[in-house]
C-alpha positions in Angstrom: 82.1 129.0 -1.5 83.4 127.7 1.8 83.6 129.3 5.2 86.9 129.2 7.0 85.4 126.5 9.4 84.4 124.4 6.4 87.8 124.7 4.8 89.5 123.6 8.0 87.1 120.6 8.2 87.9 119.7 4.6 91.6 119.8 5.3 91.2 117.7 8.4 89.0 115.2 6.6 91.6 114.7 3.9 94.3 114.2 6.6 92.1 111.8 8.6 91.5 109.7 5.4 95.3 109.4 5.1 95.4 111.3 1.9 98.8 112.9 1.4 98.4 116.7 0.9 100.9 117.8 -1.7 100.0 121.5 -1.9 98.2 123.8 0.5 98.1 127.4 -0.6 96.1 130.4 0.5 96.1 133.5 -1.7 95.5 136.4 0.7 94.6 138.9 -2.1 92.0 136.7 -3.7 90.9 135.0 -0.5 91.3 131.7 -2.3 92.4 128.3 -1.0 94.0 125.6 -3.2 94.6 122.1 -1.9 96.1 119.3 -4.0 96.0 115.9 -2.4 96.1 112.1 -3.0 98.7 109.6 -3.8 98.6 110.6 -7.5 97.4 114.1 -7.0 93.9 113.1 -8.0 92.2 115.4 -5.6 92.2 119.2 -6.2 90.1 121.8 -4.4 90.0 125.4 -5.3 87.7 127.5 -3.1 87.1 131.2 -2.4 86.2 132.1 1.1 83.0 134.0 1.8 82.7 136.5 4.6 86.4 137.2 4.9 87.3 140.8 5.3 90.7 142.6 5.5 
């Protein structure tokens, strides 16, 4: 599981490596982040946040 800081770092890293980010979705109920990136959508990240409370 990622912390919010780690997720932001991952998103920034993909962007800095010039990977196109096709989908960025956060499910508030499940506290889950989904990122799909890359020229051919070859990068997919699905992570649930730890330590997130409502």
